[in-house]
LOLO-589304 format. One record per atom (N, C-alpha, C, O): x, y, z; atom name. Coordinates in nm, 3 decimals. Layout:
<pts>
PT      c1      c2      c3 atome
PT       X       Y       Z    CA
...
</pts>
This chain:
<pts>
PT      c1      c2      c3 atome
PT   3.144  13.765   1.371     N
PT   3.184  13.756   1.486    CA
PT   3.353  13.877   1.549     C
PT   3.464  13.875   1.496     O
PT   3.305  13.968   1.679     N
PT   3.432  14.044   1.687    CA
PT   3.543  14.044   1.728     C
PT   3.582  13.961   1.810     O
PT   3.602  14.117   1.690     N
PT   3.775  14.078   1.722    CA
PT   3.815  14.014   1.859     C
PT   3.912  13.945   1.892     O
PT   3.696  14.066   1.935     N
PT   3.730  14.024   2.107    CA
PT   3.676  13.913   2.141     C
PT   3.719  13.836   2.226     O
PT   3.563  13.899   2.064     N
PT   3.520  13.738   2.072    CA
PT   3.595  13.644   2.063     C
PT   3.607  13.544   2.134     O
PT   3.691  13.700   1.905     N
PT   3.751  13.555   1.867    CA
PT   3.877  13.523   1.952     C
PT   3.922  13.410   1.972     O
PT   3.943  13.677   2.013     N
PT   4.049  13.592   2.125    CA
PT   3.996  13.547   2.251     C
PT   4.067  13.463   2.307     O
PT   3.906  13.576   2.302     N
PT   3.831  13.473   2.395    CA
PT   3.820  13.310   2.383     C
PT   3.820  13.222   2.469     O
PT   3.808  13.306   2.210     N
PT   3.819  13.142   2.211    CA
PT   3.896  13.083   2.259     C
PT   3.861  12.987   2.328     O
PT   4.040  13.118   2.243     N
PT   4.164  13.046   2.287    CA
PT   4.196  13.068   2.450     C
PT   4.289  13.018   2.515     O
PT   4.093  13.155   2.494     N
PT   4.128  13.161   2.672    CA
PT   4.078  13.039   2.721     C
PT   3.993  12.980   2.654     O
PT   4.128  12.979   2.854     N
PT   4.109  12.920   2.927    CA
PT   4.028  12.936   2.984     C
PT   3.998  13.054   3.004     O
PT   3.949  12.836   3.040     N
PT   3.795  12.870   3.109    CA
PT   3.904  12.908   3.264     C
PT   4.011  12.848   3.268     O
PT   3.873  13.004   3.382     N
PT   3.875  13.006   3.503    CA
PT   3.911  12.878   3.570     C
PT   3.869  12.774   3.521     O
PT   3.964  12.876   3.649     N
PT   4.004  12.743   3.696    CA
PT   3.944  12.699   3.862     C
PT   4.049  12.658   3.911     O
PT   3.874  12.689   3.935     N
PT   3.820  12.670   4.068    CA
PT   3.974  12.633   4.142     C
PT   4.064  12.553   4.116     O
PT   3.950  12.749   4.257     N
PT   4.079  12.694   4.355    CA
PT   4.099  12.549   4.395     C
PT   3.999  12.482   4.423     O
PT   4.205  12.503   4.399     N
PT   4.230  12.346   4.432    CA
PT   4.202  12.349   4.586     C
PT   4.257  12.430   4.660     O
PT   4.122  12.264   4.622     N
PT   4.143  12.206   4.791    CA
PT   4.253  12.115   4.792     C
PT   4.299  12.049   4.698     O
PT   4.291  12.121   4.924     N
PT   4.362  12.001   4.942    CA
PT   4.306  11.886   4.977     C
PT   4.222  11.889   5.067     O
PT   4.334  11.784   4.926     N
PT   4.269  11.658   4.958    CA
PT   4.288  11.598   5.112     C
PT   4.381  11.613   5.192     O
PT   4.190  11.540   5.120     N
PT   4.209  11.501   5.293    CA
PT   4.217  11.326   5.251     C
PT   4.128  11.275   5.184     O
PT   4.344  11.242   5.304     N
PT   4.399  11.174   5.274    CA
PT   4.261  11.042   5.322     C
PT   4.182  11.052   5.416     O
PT   4.270  10.958   5.249     N
PT   4.207  10.869   5.271    CA
PT   4.226  10.698   5.363     C
PT   4.319  10.621   5.382     O
PT   4.115  10.701   5.392     N
PT   4.114  10.605   5.497    CA
PT   4.212  10.477   5.506     C
PT   4.234  10.445   5.388     O
PT   4.274  10.398   5.583     N
PT   4.347  10.327   5.584    CA
PT   4.279  10.182   5.507     C
PT   4.352  10.109   5.439     O
PT   4.147  10.154   5.524     N
PT   4.119  10.067   5.463    CA
PT   4.021  10.055   5.322     C
PT   3.945   9.970   5.276     O
PT   4.083  10.232   5.271     N
PT   3.976  10.268   5.160    CA
PT   4.067  10.202   5.010     C
PT   4.186  10.172   5.006     O
PT   3.975  10.195   4.907     N
PT   4.037  10.110   4.764    CA
PT   4.104  10.243   4.736     C
PT   4.099  10.351   4.795     O
PT   4.176  10.195   4.614     N
PT   4.283  10.261   4.576    CA
PT   4.261  10.317   4.443     C
PT   4.200  10.224   4.391     O
PT   4.272  10.422   4.340     N
PT   4.299  10.385   4.199    CA
PT   4.410  10.382   4.152     C
PT   4.501  10.424   4.223     O
PT   4.440  10.330   4.020     N
PT   4.529  10.302   3.955    CA
PT   4.620  10.432   3.962     C
PT   4.740  10.405   3.959     O
PT   4.593  10.551   3.971     N
PT   4.634  10.654   3.979    CA
PT   4.722  10.680   4.109     C
PT   4.844  10.698   4.111     O
PT   4.640  10.678   4.211     N
PT   4.653  10.704   4.353    CA
PT   4.793  10.589   4.410     C
PT   4.894  10.622   4.472     O
PT   4.756  10.466   4.367     N
PT   4.865  10.348   4.415    CA
PT   4.991  10.396   4.325     C
PT   5.110  10.394   4.358     O
PT   4.942  10.433   4.219     N
PT   5.110  10.458   4.101    CA
PT   5.171  10.535   4.177     C
PT   5.289  10.512   4.199     O
PT   5.118  10.627   4.227     N
PT   5.212  10.800   4.314    CA
PT   5.239  10.738   4.434     C
PT   5.359  10.713   4.446     O
PT   5.151  10.693   4.556     N
PT   5.237  10.620   4.672    CA
PT   5.362  10.524   4.617     C
PT   5.461  10.507   4.687     O
PT   5.349  10.468   4.498     N
PT   5.465  10.347   4.502    CA
PT   5.586  10.382   4.420     C
PT   5.684  10.308   4.416     O
PT   5.576  10.532   4.335     N
PT   5.632  10.648   4.286    CA
PT   5.646  10.510   4.142     C
PT   5.748  10.451   4.110     O
PT   5.548  10.500   4.099     N
PT   5.597  10.394   3.978    CA
PT   5.509  10.423   3.870     C
PT   5.393  10.439   3.908     O
PT   5.525  10.435   3.760     N
PT   5.409  10.455   3.677    CA
PT   5.282  10.339   3.678     C
PT   5.275  10.228   3.731     O
PT   5.190  10.412   3.599     N
PT   5.040  10.314   3.606    CA
PT   5.065  10.189   3.506     C
PT   4.994  10.090   3.520     O
PT   5.168  10.193   3.400     N
PT   5.169  10.096   3.318    CA
PT   5.245   9.945   3.376     C
PT   5.236   9.826   3.345     O
PT   5.323  10.028   3.479     N
PT   5.412   9.935   3.579    CA
PT   5.315   9.830   3.639     C
PT   5.315   9.708   3.628     O
PT   5.228   9.917   3.709     N
PT   5.103   9.842   3.784    CA
PT   5.019   9.693   3.703     C
PT   5.002   9.576   3.735     O
PT   4.978   9.791   3.566     N
PT   4.911   9.716   3.466    CA
PT   4.995   9.563   3.423     C
PT   4.945   9.450   3.418     O
PT   5.148   9.606   3.393     N
PT   5.217   9.461   3.379    CA
PT   5.220   9.382   3.495     C
PT   5.180   9.266   3.479     O
PT   5.257   9.413   3.607     N
PT   5.242   9.358   3.714    CA
PT   5.125   9.226   3.716     C
PT   5.134   9.104   3.730     O
PT   5.000   9.337   3.691     N
PT   4.900   9.256   3.668    CA
PT   4.855   9.100   3.626     C
PT   4.787   9.004   3.665     O
PT   4.968   9.159   3.487     N
PT   4.964   9.061   3.401    CA
PT   5.049   8.938   3.443     C
PT   5.049   8.828   3.388     O
PT   5.122   8.978   3.550     N
PT   5.295   8.857   3.563    CA
PT   5.165   8.800   3.712     C
PT   5.086   8.708   3.694     O
PT   5.170   8.850   3.797     N
PT   5.106   8.815   3.943    CA
PT   4.974   8.769   3.942     C
PT   4.914   8.875   3.923     O
PT   4.901   8.696   3.949     N
PT   4.774   8.637   3.937    CA
PT   4.725   8.677   4.074     C
PT   4.610   8.721   4.079     O
PT   4.781   8.670   4.166     N
PT   4.716   8.717   4.314    CA
PT   4.680   8.843   4.273     C
PT   4.558   8.846   4.293     O
PT   4.714   8.952   4.226     N
PT   4.682   9.083   4.193    CA
PT   4.540   9.067   4.154     C
PT   4.529   8.959   4.097     O
PT   4.439   9.123   4.161     N
PT   4.276   9.088   4.123    CA
PT   4.212   9.220   4.203     C
PT   4.143   9.223   4.304     O
PT   4.276   9.358   4.092     N
PT   4.186   9.476   4.143    CA
PT   4.047   9.469   4.115     C
PT   4.013   9.406   4.015     O
PT   3.942   9.534   4.203     N
PT   3.805   9.576   4.105    CA
PT   3.829   9.631   3.995     C
PT   3.925   9.708   3.979     O
PT   3.745   9.599   3.903     N
PT   3.747   9.626   3.747    CA
PT   3.579   9.711   3.760     C
PT   3.482   9.641   3.786     O
PT   3.565   9.828   3.744     N
PT   3.418   9.869   3.719    CA
PT   3.416   9.938   3.584     C
PT   3.515   9.962   3.515     O
PT   3.309   9.962   3.559     N
PT   3.227   9.997   3.408    CA
PT   3.370  10.104   3.366     C
PT   3.425  10.198   3.424     O
PT   3.393  10.035   3.239     N
PT   3.478  10.138   3.161    CA
PT   3.640  10.064   3.160     C
PT   3.716  10.092   3.068     O
PT   3.678   9.979   3.261     N
PT   3.795   9.940   3.303    CA
PT   3.864   9.971   3.402     C
PT   3.968   9.920   3.444     O
PT   3.779  10.091   3.453     N
PT   3.879  10.134   3.603    CA
PT   3.919  10.015   3.723     C
PT   3.859   9.912   3.754     O
PT   4.019  10.061   3.766     N
PT   4.088   9.980   3.845    CA
PT   4.057  10.017   3.996     C
PT   4.081  10.133   4.032     O
PT   4.002   9.921   4.090     N
PT   4.024   9.970   4.233    CA
PT   4.105   9.905   4.306     C
PT   4.044   9.814   4.360     O
PT   4.242   9.907   4.342     N
PT   4.306   9.828   4.431    CA
PT   4.242   9.797   4.596     C
PT   4.210   9.893   4.667     O
PT   4.231   9.678   4.637     N
PT   4.189   9.660   4.780    CA
PT   4.343   9.693   4.855     C
PT   4.457   9.681   4.809     O
PT   4.297   9.736   4.980     N
PT   4.396   9.727   5.046    CA
PT   4.556   9.587   5.026     C
PT   4.673   9.598   4.990     O
PT   4.485   9.494   5.064     N
PT   4.525   9.364   5.007    CA
PT   4.638   9.360   4.884     C
PT   4.754   9.322   4.873     O
PT   4.557   9.409   4.812     N
PT   4.646   9.411   4.673    CA
PT   4.731   9.519   4.663     C
PT   4.803   9.520   4.562     O
PT   4.743   9.624   4.754     N
PT   4.812   9.768   4.761    CA
PT   4.916   9.707   4.849     C
PT   5.026   9.752   4.819     O
PT   4.921   9.606   4.963     N
PT   5.025   9.555   5.020    CA
PT   5.102   9.458   4.963     C
PT   5.219   9.439   4.996     O
PT   5.045   9.398   4.883     N
PT   5.124   9.296   4.800    CA
PT   5.209   9.361   4.690     C
PT   5.326   9.329   4.669     O
PT   5.136   9.464   4.618     N
PT   5.220   9.527   4.523    CA
PT   5.340   9.605   4.584     C
PT   5.451   9.609   4.530     O
PT   5.301   9.680   4.728     N
PT   5.414   9.687   4.800    CA
PT   5.567   9.622   4.822     C
PT   5.680   9.671   4.827     O
PT   5.522   9.510   4.831     N
PT   5.578   9.390   4.833    CA
PT   5.659   9.341   4.706     C
PT   5.779   9.313   4.715     O
PT   5.600   9.334   4.609     N
PT   5.669   9.300   4.497    CA
PT   5.767   9.378   4.495     C
PT   5.881   9.331   4.505     O
PT   5.749   9.504   4.484     N
PT   5.787   9.641   4.446    CA
PT   5.939   9.595   4.512     C
PT   6.051   9.560   4.474     O
PT   5.869   9.619   4.630     N
PT   6.067   9.594   4.750    CA
PT   6.139   9.463   4.719     C
PT   6.262   9.462   4.725     O
PT   6.060   9.330   4.681     N
PT   6.131   9.235   4.616    CA
PT   6.189   9.281   4.485     C
PT   6.306   9.244   4.477     O
PT   6.157   9.335   4.401     N
PT   6.201   9.359   4.260    CA
PT   6.315   9.458   4.244     C
PT   6.417   9.432   4.181     O
PT   6.284   9.602   4.319     N
PT   6.354   9.672   4.341    CA
PT   6.476   9.695   4.415     C
PT   6.585   9.722   4.363     O
PT   6.446   9.678   4.575     N
PT   6.549   9.651   4.669    CA
PT   6.598   9.521   4.663     C
PT   6.718   9.514   4.636     O
PT   6.550   9.436   4.678     N
PT   6.616   9.291   4.711    CA
PT   6.649   9.214   4.575     C
PT   6.661   9.092   4.578     O
PT   6.667   9.302   4.432     N
PT   6.700   9.221   4.357    CA
PT   6.646   9.087   4.273     C
PT   6.716   9.041   4.183     O
PT   6.528   9.033   4.305     N
PT   6.467   8.966   4.258    CA
PT   6.403   8.953   4.086     C
PT   6.337   9.048   4.044     O
PT   6.424   8.860   4.018     N
PT   6.339   8.862   3.884    CA
PT   6.170   8.847   3.930     C
PT   6.109   8.819   4.033     O
PT   6.138   8.881   3.796     N
PT   5.981   8.850   3.810    CA
PT   5.979   8.698   3.800     C
PT   5.870   8.648   3.826     O
PT   6.072   8.618   3.769     N
PT   6.017   8.491   3.798    CA
PT   6.043   8.444   3.932     C
PT   5.962   8.373   3.992     O
PT   6.178   8.490   3.990     N
PT   6.185   8.466   4.112    CA
PT   6.069   8.513   4.204     C
PT   6.062   8.440   4.303     O
PT   5.990   8.598   4.204     N
PT   5.913   8.684   4.269    CA
PT   5.822   8.600   4.310     C
PT   5.795   8.557   4.422     O
PT   5.762   8.575   4.173     N
PT   5.616   8.434   4.090    CA
PT   5.673   8.310   4.160     C
PT   5.581   8.270   4.232     O
PT   5.770   8.236   4.172     N
PT   5.851   8.120   4.229    CA
PT   5.806   8.156   4.437     C
PT   5.739   8.088   4.515     O
PT   5.866   8.263   4.453     N
PT   5.840   8.281   4.592    CA
PT   5.696   8.295   4.666     C
PT   5.664   8.237   4.770     O
PT   5.625   8.372   4.598     N
PT   5.430   8.342   4.602    CA
PT   5.375   8.241   4.554     C
PT   5.252   8.235   4.549     O
PT   5.428   8.173   4.522     N
PT   5.366   8.045   4.460    CA
PT   5.373   7.941   4.561     C
PT   5.286   7.856   4.573     O
PT   5.498   7.948   4.647     N
PT   5.551   7.850   4.746    CA
PT   5.480   7.896   4.874     C
PT   5.422   7.814   4.945     O
PT   5.487   8.087   4.917     N
PT   5.400   8.089   4.998    CA
PT   5.244   8.088   4.990     C
PT   5.176   8.140   5.079     O
PT   5.204   8.045   4.911     N
PT   5.038   8.021   4.922    CA
PT   5.018   7.858   4.919     C
PT   4.916   7.793   4.941     O
PT   5.143   7.814   4.888     N
PT   5.125   7.633   4.882    CA
PT   5.192   7.598   5.022     C
PT   5.237   7.485   5.042     O
PT   5.199   7.713   5.134     N
PT   5.272   7.696   5.260    CA
PT   5.372   7.632   5.269     C
PT   5.365   7.544   5.355     O
PT   5.523   7.643   5.182     N
PT   5.627   7.615   5.172    CA
PT   5.715   7.647   5.212     C
PT   5.817   7.581   5.232     O
PT   5.689   7.807   5.239     N
PT   5.781   7.905   5.271    CA
PT   5.872   7.906   5.423     C
PT   5.803   7.851   5.509     O
PT   5.968   7.940   5.463     N
PT   6.013   7.913   5.598    CA
PT   6.004   8.068   5.631     C
PT   6.027   8.159   5.551     O
PT   5.967   8.083   5.763     N
PT   5.943   8.197   5.836    CA
PT   6.082   8.263   5.838     C
PT   6.183   8.215   5.787     O
PT   6.075   8.353   5.889     N
PT   6.148   8.473   5.911    CA
PT   6.262   8.416   6.053     C
PT   6.215   8.372   6.158     O
PT   6.402   8.427   6.029     N
PT   6.462   8.419   6.165    CA
PT   6.371   8.513   6.301     C
PT   6.324   8.478   6.409     O
PT   6.378   8.643   6.230     N
PT   6.348   8.770   6.279    CA
PT   6.216   8.781   6.364     C
PT   6.187   8.873   6.441     O
PT   6.117   8.630   6.324     N
PT   6.021   8.655   6.386    CA
PT   6.019   8.548   6.548     C
PT   6.009   8.426   6.560     O
PT   6.031   8.639   6.636     N
PT   6.014   8.551   6.786    CA
PT   5.941   8.460   6.838     C
PT   5.975   8.380   6.925     O
PT   5.807   8.473   6.770     N
PT   5.680   8.430   6.800    CA
PT   5.724   8.276   6.799     C
PT   5.700   8.198   6.892     O
PT   5.797   8.239   6.670     N
PT   5.843   8.121   6.619    CA
PT   5.914   8.017   6.740     C
PT   5.902   7.897   6.763     O
PT   5.965   8.090   6.781     N
PT   6.077   8.021   6.900    CA
PT   5.967   7.980   7.031     C
PT   5.948   7.874   7.089     O
PT   5.914   8.100   7.045     N
PT   5.802   8.097   7.151    CA
PT   5.692   8.013   7.184     C
PT   5.644   7.970   7.288     O
PT   5.660   8.002   7.025     N
PT   5.569   7.894   7.020    CA
PT   5.564   7.768   7.021     C
PT   5.464   7.695   7.026     O
PT   5.723   7.730   7.016     N
PT   5.759   7.630   6.973    CA
PT   5.819   7.576   7.138     C
PT   5.831   7.455   7.159     O
PT   5.849   7.666   7.235     N
PT   5.859   7.675   7.329    CA
PT   5.750   7.641   7.429     C
PT   5.781   7.558   7.515     O
PT   5.646   7.682   7.431     N
PT   5.490   7.649   7.463    CA
PT   5.467   7.487   7.444     C
PT   5.432   7.407   7.531     O
PT   5.488   7.468   7.351     N
PT   5.420   7.340   7.294    CA
PT   5.510   7.249   7.320     C
PT   5.494   7.134   7.278     O
PT   5.640   7.292   7.406     N
PT   5.756   7.195   7.416    CA
PT   5.675   7.157   7.565     C
PT   5.637   7.044   7.594     O
PT   5.658   7.280   7.653     N
PT   5.617   7.260   7.759    CA
PT   5.518   7.231   7.834     C
PT   5.514   7.222   7.957     O
PT   5.390   7.207   7.715     N
PT   5.228   7.160   7.729    CA
PT   5.277   7.025   7.690     C
PT   5.256   6.945   7.781     O
PT   5.330   6.976   7.595     N
PT   5.336   6.837   7.544    CA
PT   5.442   6.751   7.656     C
PT   5.452   6.628   7.657     O
PT   5.506   6.831   7.735     N
PT   5.614   6.733   7.801    CA
PT   5.623   6.778   7.930     C
PT   5.669   6.891   7.942     O
PT   5.587   6.712   8.043     N
PT   5.582   6.724   8.189    CA
PT   5.701   6.776   8.252     C
PT   5.712   6.879   8.319     O
PT   5.798   6.681   8.216     N
PT   5.930   6.716   8.274    CA
PT   5.971   6.848   8.211     C
PT   6.094   6.858   8.218     O
PT   5.908   6.967   8.146     N
PT   5.953   7.076   8.107    CA
PT   5.919   7.195   8.253     C
PT   5.970   7.299   8.294     O
PT   5.808   7.109   8.294     N
PT   5.755   7.207   8.416    CA
PT   5.864   7.182   8.532     C
PT   5.914   7.279   8.589     O
PT   5.894   7.072   8.561     N
PT   5.991   6.993   8.671    CA
PT   6.154   7.065   8.700     C
PT   6.220   7.087   8.802     O
PT   6.177   7.088   8.558     N
PT   6.322   7.080   8.549    CA
PT   6.345   7.229   8.488     C
PT   6.317   7.255   8.371     O
PT   6.400   7.324   8.578     N
PT   6.450   7.490   8.507    CA
PT   6.537   7.490   8.394     C
PT   6.515   7.554   8.291     O
PT   6.631   7.422   8.413     N
PT   6.720   7.422   8.249    CA
PT   6.653   7.354   8.140     C
PT   6.695   7.356   8.024     O
PT   6.548   7.294   8.177     N
PT   6.483   7.201   8.022    CA
PT   6.467   7.312   7.945     C
PT   6.558   7.324   7.864     O
PT   6.378   7.406   7.940     N
PT   6.365   7.485   7.851    CA
PT   6.501   7.566   7.807     C
PT   6.505   7.582   7.685     O
PT   6.606   7.616   7.874     N
PT   6.705   7.673   7.830    CA
PT   6.736   7.574   7.752     C
PT   6.702   7.590   7.635     O
PT   6.797   7.463   7.782     N
PT   6.826   7.317   7.700    CA
PT   6.754   7.366   7.564     C
PT   6.802   7.425   7.467     O
PT   6.626   7.323   7.587     N
PT   6.544   7.335   7.446    CA
PT   6.552   7.410   7.315     C
PT   6.538   7.378   7.197     O
PT   6.584   7.546   7.394     N
PT   6.604   7.685   7.336    CA
PT   6.714   7.679   7.230     C
PT   6.723   7.700   7.109     O
PT   6.802   7.638   7.339     N
PT   6.953   7.639   7.296    CA
PT   6.947   7.547   7.169     C
PT   7.007   7.592   7.071     O
PT   6.897   7.449   7.156     N
PT   6.842   7.342   7.045    CA
PT   6.792   7.403   6.918     C
PT   6.839   7.398   6.804     O
PT   6.679   7.462   6.968     N
PT   6.600   7.554   6.897    CA
PT   6.631   7.649   6.801     C
PT   6.593   7.682   6.689     O
PT   6.726   7.686   6.894     N
PT   6.834   7.847   6.814    CA
PT   6.913   7.777   6.705     C
PT   6.910   7.820   6.590     O
PT   6.992   7.658   6.744     N
PT   7.070   7.606   6.636    CA
PT   6.978   7.533   6.539     C
PT   7.030   7.519   6.428     O
PT   6.846   7.479   6.551     N
PT   6.809   7.433   6.443    CA
PT   6.776   7.528   6.355     C
PT   6.782   7.515   6.233     O
PT   6.729   7.658   6.436     N
PT   6.639   7.750   6.338    CA
PT   6.794   7.818   6.262     C
PT   6.780   7.890   6.163     O
PT   6.899   7.796   6.304     N
PT   7.033   7.861   6.216    CA
PT   7.052   7.758   6.115     C
PT   7.081   7.804   6.004     O
PT   7.045   7.647   6.122     N
PT   7.045   7.555   6.013    CA
PT   6.946   7.576   5.892     C
PT   6.980   7.573   5.774     O
PT   6.813   7.600   5.940     N
PT   6.758   7.645   5.849    CA
PT   6.790   7.736   5.756     C
PT   6.798   7.710   5.636     O
PT   6.811   7.853   5.808     N
PT   6.836   7.982   5.773    CA
PT   6.944   7.951   5.668     C
PT   6.930   7.986   5.551     O
PT   7.055   7.883   5.715     N
PT   7.152   7.843   5.616    CA
PT   7.123   7.791   5.518     C
PT   7.177   7.826   5.413     O
PT   7.022   7.683   5.523     N
PT   6.948   7.637   5.401    CA
PT   6.902   7.726   5.315     C
PT   6.948   7.745   5.203     O
PT   6.831   7.769   5.354     N
PT   6.736   7.835   5.287    CA
PT   6.827   7.980   5.210     C
PT   6.780   8.048   5.118     O
PT   6.962   8.001   5.274     N
PT   7.056   8.122   5.195    CA
PT   7.094   8.020   5.104     C
PT   7.033   8.048   5.000     O
PT   7.153   7.930   5.087     N
PT   7.225   7.821   5.041    CA
PT   7.129   7.791   4.875     C
PT   7.176   7.796   4.761     O
PT   6.980   7.760   4.917     N
PT   6.860   7.713   4.801    CA
PT   6.842   7.853   4.743     C
PT   6.830   7.842   4.621     O
PT   6.834   8.014   4.794     N
PT   6.849   8.100   4.727    CA
PT   6.930   8.123   4.619     C
PT   6.903   8.173   4.510     O
PT   7.058   8.070   4.675     N
PT   7.186   8.144   4.584    CA
PT   7.182   8.063   4.492     C
PT   7.263   8.093   4.403     O
PT   7.113   7.952   4.466     N
PT   7.108   7.893   4.350    CA
PT   7.048   7.905   4.245     C
PT   7.070   7.827   4.152     O
</pts>
């Protein structure tokens, strides 16, 4: 072996010029690396969360390669926000997700469709609502008062 050939053994092969990656479609599956990069967390954190939150079910291909569905990615974003931003514990997030799955969660007060839906059901089920112009205003005030009481109760329960 010549001296020049011996020196070339340790040289790295030339790399192809990198092309800018085109972003994936909104509904595309994400690899664990892509999702970890989007969430700005390490891949092992995602694997750990999979073990703690049974709702996360990535598609696993041969060799164990994970592909996250858009719903899984959204759930992981929510879990990250609850843990890191809102200060929940893992147990707290588990309880919250379990209560939502069983239909026991309270809707947020920032969702105006709750009041609107209740108003629509009141007018449909009560003919007096169509005749009295103040009926809806009075009922809306009652509903807003009830909603505030529910919000206060939720805050008391969360503080425990």
